[in-house]
N, C-alpha and C positions, 0 to 999 in steps of 0.2 A: 743282387745283391747287399747285405745289409752291414756296413761298417762303420765306425762309430763320425767316420767322416762326411757320410748321406746324410746319417743323420743332424750331424754341427751346421751344416749347409741347408738344411729346412727348415731348419731353428729357427738358424742366422732371416733364411727367409723368409720364413711365416713373424718372428718375432722378434725383428732388429730392430730394438729402441730407439735406435738414434734417428731413424729415417724417418717414422712414424710414432717422434714419442707424441706431438704432437693430438694426433689423433688417439695415442692413445688412451691422455688425460683422461682428453673428454668419453673415452670409452668409460672408463673409471668413471669422475662425474657423472653422468648419464646411471650408470647400473647403480651405484650408491645411493644418486638422488631417489630412485624406483627403489631401492629394499627398505630404503629409511620414509621416501611418505605412504607406500601400502599397507605402513605399521598404522602409519595415522590414519590414511583410513577405514581399516579396522576396526581401529578403533573410536568411531564417530559412529560406522556402520553399525558395532552392538551396543555405542550408547545409543541410539536411535531409535534400537530395535525394543530395549527394556527400560527408554523410560515410563510406559503405566505403573513397572513397580517402583519404581523410586521417590521419591519428599523430598528428590532436589528443587533449591531453589528457581536456579537459574532457569532449569529443563521448565520447570511453572513459569518465569519470567517470562520468556520468548517466548510460547507458545501460544501463548494467550492472548487475546487481543483486552488489553483494559482498557473500559469503558469507563469513562468519568462519569460523572452526567453534567450531559453538557447546558451554558447555561443560555435561556431561550428569551431572545431577543425580541417587543414587541414593534409590530407596524402600525401605524394611525389610518386606518381607511376613510374614506365619509363613505363610499356607499360599497358595494356588496356586488359589485362587475366585471367579469372573470375568476371571480372567488369563492370554492365552495366550501363556504365555510359548516355551513350545519356537515358537511362530511365527516365521514371518522375515516374514514382512505385519504384524505386532503389533512385532515388536523394528523394524522400519525405522519404524511413526508413532509409536509411544515416543521412538525418536532425534529424531525432526527435530522434534518437541516437546522436548523435552530434558530426560526423562523417563528410566532405568535400573529396573527391577526387579530385587531381590534377594532370593530366598529365604533366612531363616534359621528353620530351625521353634522350633519352640516349647522345643524340649528343652536343643536348643543355648547352651553360657554364656557364647560368643563375642561375643556383646552380648547384655548384662542389658537389663533388659524397659524401665526408664527413661531407658534413653537411647536405646533404638530409639524410642522414643514422642517425644524432643526433636528424635530429626536427622531423623524423620519433618515432626516441627508444621516444623523451621525450612525445607525443604527443599517444603512446602504449601506455610507462606506466601512464597517466595524465588518460589513459579511464581504467587501469582498476580499476580503484578509483574509477571514477565516472560510467562506466559500468558493474561491477564484471572485471573478469580475463576470461570466455567466449564469450567476445564483439565479435567476432572474428568471433565462431563458430553463431551467431545470426545474424549476416551480409553472414556469406556466406546462409546459411541456406534464408535469406532476396530473398538473389540472386534467389535461387531455387523458391520461391517462388513468385516474375516477373518475370522469365521467365518461367513458365508456366501460370502465369495469361496473360502476353500478346504473349502467341505461340514462343516463343523463346526454347523454350523444352518444348520434351513433354514426354519426357521417362523419370516419375518417380519411 
């Protein structure tokens, strides 16, 4: 039998905010955050979906990797041992890293030995900050890859 007192007891049992006030607050905050964040996520989804049709500066600014012309530093060497100076693969790889190798023979008087040493020291120190301390290992690995690709070396 359904009467007003039974309905009131069920209501009081299920929705008694005096005992479960803290729980009710958390549930309300959770539902509110869920509803509001859903609108934000929908807006982001819509924005990403239609970014091909927009000329918005913000979309283009963060999507494309801006490639500035990289300053290429030169390292002067006495011989080409361990380098592939004639190889286009190696030249492209070293240019991507920001290094160029120039061969100056030992007998040449165009650059004294001390000037060459201090110049290379400055370039190598700068490369530690530009391409991390192990940039030399990356160059050596790239030399091996380029040798293998151009069939200069096949025994890896």
